[in-house]
C-alpha positions, 0 to 999 in steps of 0.5 A, a space after each residue: 739428456 732427454 727426459 720425457 714428460 708425463 702425457 696429459 689429456 690436453 697435451 701430447 707427449 713432449 720431450 724435454 731436453 735438459 743441459 748435459 754436463 761436459 767433461 773437461 779435456 784431461 788429455 793435456 794439450 798444448 796449453 798444459 804442456 806449456 805451463 809445465 814447460 815453463 815451470 821446469 824452466 823457471 825452477 831450474 834456471 832460478 836455481 842456477 842464476 841465484 846459486 852463481 849470484 850467491 857465490 859472489 859471481 859478477 853480473 857477467 858471470 851470472 848472465 853467462 850461466 843463465 844463458 847457458 842454463 836456459 839454452 842447455 835446458 831447452 835443448 835437453 828438453 827438446 831432444 828428450 821430448 823428440 826422442 821420446 815421442 818419436 819412439 812412442 809414435 813408432 811403437 804405435 805405428 808398429 801396432 797399427 801395422 800389425 792390426 792392419 795385416 790381421 784385418 786383411 789376413 783374418 777378418 773374421 777372427 778380428 770381427 769376432 774379437 770386436 764382438 767380444 769387446 762389445 759383449 764385455 761392455 754389456 752389449 747384447 750379442 745380436 747388437 754386438 754382432 751387427 755393430 762389429 759387422 758394420 764396422 768391418 764393412 770398410 778397412 779404414 773404419 775397421 782399423 780405427 775401431 780396433 785401434 780405439 777399442 783394443 789399443 786405446 789410440 786414435 790413428 789420426 792423432 799419434 803426435 808430432 815429435 817435431 812439434 813436441 820438441 819445438 814446444 818443449 824448447 820454447 816453453 822451457 826457454 821462456 820460463 828460464 828467461 824470467 829469473 835472468 832478465 833483471 841481470 840484463 839491466 842491473 847487477 848485484 843485490 838489486 838484480 838478486 832481489 828482482 830475480 827473486 821477485 819476478 821468479 816468485 810472481 811467475 811461480 804464482 802465475 804458473 800455480 794459478 795456470 796449473 789449477 785450471 787443469 787440475 780443478 783444485 783450489 788456485 790458492 792451494 796450487 799457487 801456494 804449493 808452486 810458490 813453496 817450490 819456487 822459494 826452495 829452488 831460489 833459496 837453497 842454491 843461493 845459500 849454498 852458493 854463498 857458502 861455497 863462494 865465501 869459502 873459495 874466496 877465503 882460500 
């Protein structure tokens, strides 16, 4: 922020530059997507693993269920993300094509639209006219400007469906692997308690990670994530015990 100093007889007018405040990136990004992907994988697979374990499943059965849950969930997340991102990108590309055609067919109408947008934001008529005219000197610049001002998008950043699918697959798989890991080294109650322990620790870590994006108290966010983890682990385990015990008794 630029702040002028009051001039004095002995010193000419000076410009004092004070530090500006910067907004944090709230668009998401890869890091935030990774945190949410791992959270989904952790919550869904801890429920599956402990549910099967609670039903007196052997170590092999629990491992199989956990691996199937990991792969099934990861592929499902990746496919859903790819289809969603692809459809969204195609919709944006269609809107950009329409805007490009209008700029070629009726450039003056589009220029006046841009003037009205600037005027609606409080810019004086003369300056709005000058800005719109300048933006329309180049077709690519005009398209980018209309895309930002009318559609709220950046033509250069429409998103990659393949990258989004790969990221969803990888992050979900990492989260789903956490409660399954103990079952590769041990079985029975020891594996159950280790699954619970690592899942709760991962929930705390994810909660702390989420707080970095929301700006909220890391204690509150981590506690909320921990509660979700406890429910995800506890309810399926209890149901597994009840269903498993009933089945074995028949």
